[in-house]
DRENLUMKOL-618250 format. One line per field, with one value per atom (N, C-alpha, C): x, y, z; residue number from 1; residue in one letter. Coordinates in Angstrom, 1 decimal, always signed. Last residue first. Layout:
<nodes>
east <- X_...
north <- Y_...
up <- Z_...
nr <- NUM_...
rest <- A_...
</nodes>
This chain:
<nodes>
east <- +36.5_+37.5_+37.1_+36.3_+35.6_+36.7_+36.9_+37.3_+36.7_+34.3_+35.2_+35.6_+32.6_+33.9_+34.8_+30.2_+30.2_+31.5_+30.6_+30.7_+30.8_+30.6_+29.4_+29.4_+33.1_+32.9_+31.6_+34.8_+33.5_+33.3_+37.2_+37.2_+35.8_+39.1_+37.7_+37.7_+41.4_+41.3_+39.9_+40.9_+42.0_+41.9_+39.0_+38.6_+39.7_+40.6_+39.5_+39.1_+42.5_+42.9_+41.8_+41.3_+41.7_+42.0_+38.3_+39.8_+40.1_+35.9_+36.3_+37.8_+35.6_+35.9_+36.2_+33.7_+34.2_+34.5_+33.6_+33.6_+34.3_+31.5_+32.5_+32.5_+30.4_+30.4_+31.6_+28.2_+29.5_+29.3_+26.6_+26.6_+28.0_+24.3_+25.6_+25.5_+21.7_+22.7_+24.1_+18.5_+19.9_+20.8_+15.8_+16.6_+18.0_+14.6_+14.0_+14.7_+16.3_+15.0_+14.4_+19.1_+18.6_+17.3_+21.1_+19.8_+19.6_+23.4_+23.3_+22.1_+23.6_+23.0_+22.9_+25.9_+25.4_+24.9_+26.5_+26.1_+25.4_+28.8_+28.0_+27.7_+29.3_+29.4_+28.4_+31.2_+30.0_+30.2_+32.6_+32.7_+31.3_+32.1_+33.3_+33.6_+30.7_+30.7_+32.1_+29.7_+30.7_+30.6_+28.0_+27.6_+28.6_+28.7_+28.1_+27.6_+30.0_+30.3_+29.8_+28.5_+28.9_+29.3_+28.1_+28.6_+29.2_+25.6_+26.5_+26.9_+25.0_+24.9_+26.0_+23.2_+24.3_+24.0_+22.6_+22.2_+23.4_+21.7_+22.7_+22.1_+21.2_+20.5_+21.6_+21.6_+22.4_+21.6_+20.4_+20.3_+21.1_+20.4_+20.9_+20.8_+19.7_+18.7_+19.1_+22.0_+21.5_+20.4_+23.6_+23.3_+22.7_+21.9_+23.1_+22.7_+20.5_+20.3_+21.6_+20.6_+21.3_+21.0_+19.1_+19.0_+19.6_+19.9_+19.9_+19.7_+19.1_+19.6_+19.6_+16.1_+17.5_+17.9_+13.7_+14.0_+15.5_+14.1_+13.6_+14.0_+14.9_+15.8_+15.3_+12.6_+13.3_+14.2_+11.7_+10.8_+11.5_+14.1_+13.5_+12.5_+14.4_+15.4_+14.8_+12.1_+12.3_+13.3_+12.6_+11.4_+11.5_+14.6_+15.0_+13.8_+14.8_+14.1_+14.4_+17.9_+16.8_+16.1_+20.2_+19.0_+17.7_+22.3_+22.2_+21.0_+21.0_+21.6_+21.4_+21.7_+21.0_+21.7_+23.3_+22.3_+21.5_+25.0_+25.6_+24.5_+23.1_+23.7_+24.3_+22.7_+21.6_+22.1_+25.3_+24.8_+23.6_+25.6_+26.5_+25.9_+22.2_+23.5_+24.4_+19.6_+20.5_+21.8_+16.2_+17.6_+18.4_+13.0_+13.9_+15.2_+12.7_+12.3_+13.3_+12.0_+13.0_+12.5_+9.9_+10.1_+11.1_+9.3_+10.7_+10.9_+6.6_+7.4_+8.8_+5.6_+5.3_+6.2_+6.2_+7.0_+6.7_+4.2_+5.7_+6.5_+1.9_+2.1_+3.5_+2.4_+2.3_+2.5_+2.5_+3.7_+3.6_-0.2_+0.9_+2.2_-1.5_-1.8_-0.7_-0.4_-0.2_-0.4_-1.4_+0.0_+0.4_-4.1_-3.6_-2.1_-4.2_-4.6_-4.1_-3.4_-2.6_-3.0_-5.5_-4.1_-3.2_-7.6_-7.7_-6.3
north <- -8.4_-9.5_-10.5_-4.9_-6.2_-7.2_-2.2_-3.1_-4.4_+0.1_-0.9_-1.9_+2.1_+2.1_+1.0_+1.6_+1.4_+1.5_-0.4_+0.9_+0.7_-2.8_-2.5_-1.1_-3.0_-3.8_-3.5_-0.4_-0.9_-1.7_+0.8_-0.5_-1.2_+3.0_+2.6_+1.1_+4.2_+3.7_+3.2_+5.2_+4.3_+3.6_+7.2_+5.9_+4.8_+9.4_+8.8_+7.4_+10.8_+9.6_+8.8_+13.0_+11.9_+10.7_+14.4_+14.1_+12.9_+15.9_+14.9_+14.7_+19.5_+18.2_+17.2_+22.5_+21.4_+20.2_+25.9_+24.6_+23.6_+28.8_+28.0_+26.6_+32.2_+30.8_+30.1_+34.8_+34.2_+32.7_+38.0_+36.5_+36.1_+40.5_+40.0_+38.5_+41.1_+42.2_+41.8_+40.4_+39.9_+41.1_+41.1_+41.3_+40.8_+40.9_+40.2_+40.4_+42.2_+42.7_+42.1_+40.6_+41.5_+42.2_+37.9_+38.5_+39.4_+36.4_+37.1_+38.0_+33.2_+34.5_+35.2_+30.8_+31.5_+32.9_+27.7_+29.1_+29.7_+25.4_+26.0_+27.4_+22.5_+24.0_+24.5_+19.6_+20.4_+21.9_+16.9_+18.1_+18.7_+14.1_+14.7_+16.0_+11.2_+12.7_+13.2_+8.4_+9.1_+10.6_+7.1_+7.2_+7.9_+9.1_+7.8_+8.0_+11.8_+10.9_+9.5_+14.9_+13.5_+12.9_+17.7_+17.3_+15.8_+19.4_+18.2_+17.8_+22.5_+21.7_+20.6_+24.0_+23.1_+22.4_+27.2_+26.2_+25.3_+29.1_+28.3_+27.2_+32.3_+31.2_+30.4_+34.0_+33.4_+32.2_+37.1_+35.7_+35.2_+39.7_+39.2_+37.7_+41.1_+40.7_+40.1_+41.3_+42.5_+42.2_+38.1_+39.3_+40.4_+35.4_+36.1_+37.3_+32.3_+33.7_+34.2_+30.4_+30.7_+32.1_+27.9_+29.3_+29.6_+25.4_+25.9_+27.4_+24.8_+23.7_+24.1_+26.5_+26.4_+25.2_+25.6_+25.8_+25.7_+26.9_+26.0_+26.4_+28.7_+27.7_+26.7_+30.5_+29.9_+28.7_+31.1_+30.6_+29.9_+32.0_+30.7_+30.2_+34.3_+33.3_+32.0_+35.7_+35.4_+34.3_+36.1_+35.3_+34.9_+37.9_+36.5_+35.6_+40.5_+39.9_+38.4_+42.0_+41.2_+40.6_+43.2_+44.0_+43.2_+41.7_+42.3_+43.2_+39.2_+40.5_+41.0_+36.1_+36.8_+38.1_+35.0_+35.9_+36.6_+33.3_+34.5_+35.5_+31.2_+32.0_+33.3_+30.2_+30.9_+31.7_+29.2_+30.2_+31.0_+27.3_+28.5_+29.6_+26.4_+26.1_+27.4_+24.9_+26.1_+25.6_+23.8_+23.6_+24.8_+22.4_+23.6_+23.3_+19.0_+20.1_+21.3_+17.6_+17.9_+19.1_+15.0_+16.4_+16.6_+12.3_+12.7_+14.2_+11.9_+11.4_+11.9_+12.9_+13.7_+13.2_+10.9_+12.2_+13.0_+9.0_+8.8_+10.0_+10.3_+10.0_+9.8_+10.4_+11.6_+11.4_+7.6_+8.4_+9.7_+7.0_+6.4_+7.2_+8.5_+8.8_+8.2_+7.3_+8.7_+9.1_+4.7_+4.9_+6.4_+5.2_+4.6_+4.8_+6.2_+7.0_+6.5_+3.9_+5.2_+6.1_+2.1_+1.8_+3.1_+3.4_+3.2_+3.0
up <- +46.9_+46.7_+45.7_+46.6_+46.5_+46.3_+48.9_+47.7_+47.8_+49.6_+50.1_+49.0_+48.8_+48.2_+48.7_+50.3_+48.8_+48.1_+53.1_+52.5_+51.0_+54.3_+53.7_+53.0_+55.6_+54.4_+53.7_+56.9_+56.8_+55.5_+56.8_+57.3_+57.2_+55.0_+55.2_+55.6_+54.2_+55.5_+55.9_+51.7_+51.9_+53.2_+52.0_+51.5_+51.7_+52.9_+53.7_+53.3_+51.4_+52.1_+52.8_+50.3_+49.4_+50.2_+51.8_+51.9_+51.0_+49.7_+50.6_+50.7_+49.6_+48.9_+50.0_+49.2_+50.1_+49.3_+48.7_+48.1_+49.0_+48.7_+49.3_+48.6_+48.2_+47.7_+48.4_+49.2_+49.1_+48.7_+49.4_+49.1_+49.0_+50.7_+50.4_+50.0_+51.1_+51.2_+50.9_+50.0_+49.9_+50.0_+52.3_+51.0_+51.1_+54.8_+53.7_+52.3_+56.6_+56.3_+55.0_+55.1_+56.2_+55.7_+54.4_+54.2_+55.4_+52.4_+53.6_+53.4_+51.0_+50.8_+52.2_+49.9_+51.1_+50.7_+48.6_+48.2_+49.5_+48.3_+49.3_+49.0_+46.4_+46.4_+47.4_+46.9_+47.2_+47.1_+45.0_+45.9_+46.0_+44.6_+44.2_+45.0_+45.8_+45.9_+45.6_+44.0_+44.8_+44.7_+42.3_+43.7_+44.6_+39.6_+40.0_+41.4_+40.8_+39.7_+40.1_+41.8_+42.0_+40.7_+43.6_+42.3_+42.5_+45.3_+45.3_+43.9_+46.6_+45.3_+45.4_+49.1_+48.8_+47.5_+50.6_+49.6_+49.3_+53.3_+52.7_+51.8_+54.5_+53.8_+53.0_+57.4_+56.3_+55.7_+58.6_+58.4_+57.3_+61.0_+59.7_+59.7_+63.3_+62.4_+61.0_+64.9_+64.2_+63.1_+64.3_+65.1_+64.2_+62.6_+63.1_+63.9_+62.0_+62.4_+63.0_+59.1_+60.4_+60.8_+57.5_+57.7_+59.1_+55.0_+56.4_+56.4_+52.4_+53.3_+54.7_+51.4_+51.6_+52.5_+49.0_+50.4_+50.6_+45.6_+46.6_+48.0_+43.7_+44.1_+45.1_+43.3_+42.2_+42.5_+45.9_+44.9_+43.7_+47.1_+47.6_+46.6_+45.6_+45.5_+46.0_+46.4_+44.9_+44.8_+49.1_+48.7_+47.2_+49.2_+49.4_+49.0_+46.8_+47.9_+48.0_+46.0_+45.5_+46.8_+46.9_+47.0_+46.6_+44.6_+45.9_+45.9_+42.4_+42.6_+44.1_+41.0_+42.1_+42.4_+39.2_+38.7_+39.8_+40.6_+40.0_+39.5_+41.1_+42.2_+41.7_+38.6_+39.3_+40.4_+38.1_+37.2_+37.9_+40.1_+40.1_+39.3_+41.1_+40.4_+40.5_+43.0_+42.7_+42.0_+42.3_+42.9_+42.5_+42.4_+42.3_+42.9_+41.3_+42.1_+41.9_+38.2_+39.2_+40.0_+37.0_+37.2_+38.3_+36.6_+36.4_+36.5_+36.7_+37.8_+37.7_+34.4_+35.6_+36.8_+32.6_+32.5_+33.8_+33.3_+33.6_+33.5_+32.4_+33.8_+34.2_+29.7_+30.4_+31.9_+29.1_+28.9_+29.7_+29.7_+30.4_+30.3_+27.7_+29.1_+30.0_+25.4_+25.6_+27.1_+25.6_+25.6_+25.9_+25.4_+26.6_+26.7_+22.8_+23.9_+25.2_+21.3_+21.3_+22.4_+21.8_+22.3_+22.3_+20.5_+21.9_+22.5
nr <- 116_116_116_115_115_115_114_114_114_113_113_113_112_112_112_111_111_111_110_110_110_109_109_109_108_108_108_107_107_107_106_106_106_105_105_105_104_104_104_103_103_103_102_102_102_101_101_101_100_100_100_99_99_99_98_98_98_97_97_97_96_96_96_95_95_95_94_94_94_93_93_93_92_92_92_91_91_91_90_90_90_89_89_89_88_88_88_87_87_87_86_86_86_85_85_85_84_84_84_83_83_83_82_82_82_81_81_81_80_80_80_79_79_79_78_78_78_77_77_77_76_76_76_75_75_75_74_74_74_73_73_73_72_72_72_71_71_71_70_70_70_69_69_69_68_68_68_67_67_67_66_66_66_65_65_65_64_64_64_63_63_63_62_62_62_61_61_61_60_60_60_59_59_59_58_58_58_57_57_57_56_56_56_55_55_55_54_54_54_53_53_53_52_52_52_51_51_51_50_50_50_49_49_49_48_48_48_47_47_47_46_46_46_45_45_45_44_44_44_43_43_43_42_42_42_41_41_41_40_40_40_39_39_39_38_38_38_37_37_37_36_36_36_35_35_35_34_34_34_33_33_33_32_32_32_31_31_31_30_30_30_29_29_29_28_28_28_27_27_27_26_26_26_25_25_25_24_24_24_23_23_23_22_22_22_21_21_21_20_20_20_19_19_19_18_18_18_17_17_17_16_16_16_15_15_15_14_14_14_13_13_13_12_12_12_11_11_11_10_10_10_9_9_9_8_8_8_7_7_7_6_6_6_5_5_5_4_4_4_3_3_3_2_2_2_1_1_1
rest <- K_K_K_K_K_K_P_P_P_F_F_F_Q_Q_Q_Y_Y_Y_H_H_H_N_N_N_P_P_P_D_D_D_D_D_D_Q_Q_Q_Y_Y_Y_M_M_M_M_M_M_E_E_E_Y_Y_Y_G_G_G_P_P_P_E_E_E_R_R_R_E_E_E_Q_Q_Q_G_G_G_I_I_I_R_R_R_K_K_K_G_G_G_V_V_V_V_V_V_H_H_H_G_G_G_D_D_D_K_K_K_V_V_V_I_I_I_F_F_F_V_V_V_Y_Y_Y_H_H_H_N_N_N_E_E_E_Y_Y_Y_V_V_V_L_L_L_R_R_R_A_A_A_G_G_G_T_T_T_T_T_T_I_I_I_S_S_S_E_E_E_V_V_V_Y_Y_Y_T_T_T_Y_Y_Y_E_E_E_E_E_E_V_V_V_G_G_G_A_A_A_S_S_S_K_K_K_K_K_K_R_R_R_I_I_I_S_S_S_Y_Y_Y_P_P_P_E_E_E_G_G_G_A_A_A_E_E_E_K_K_K_V_V_V_V_V_V_T_T_T_S_S_S_I_I_I_P_P_P_E_E_E_G_G_G_V_V_V_Q_Q_Q_V_V_V_N_N_N_N_N_N_F_F_F_K_K_K_E_E_E_Q_Q_Q_T_T_T_I_I_I_Y_Y_Y_A_A_A_S_S_S_R_R_R_T_T_T_F_F_F_C_C_C_G_G_G_C_C_C_L_L_L_L_L_L_T_T_T_L_L_L_L_L_L_I_I_I_L_L_L_S_S_S_L_L_L_W_W_W_K_K_K_N_N_N_M_M_M
</nodes>
């Protein structure tokens, strides 16, 4: 009886740790021009934003945050250019936090504020 209870409890706990769909650089590179955007959304989840452009073009943006502990190191921005439901182009950008920003942080509740 104890083994069954432990097995059920372990199964329930494992269900709590499932990760939702996300995108990485490898998944981004595997997306081919001409692929339906519905396939991308199915595999990578809902995009961070969808911007409507002229001539029926949309930009689907996904963001991958790279962190060390609680600190953001950089973000990869994956953009799929979509027309008529198919990927017609893609690009990648990277954003980093300015190095000087934490030096001038005056908020004592900020997680990077020096402890005394």
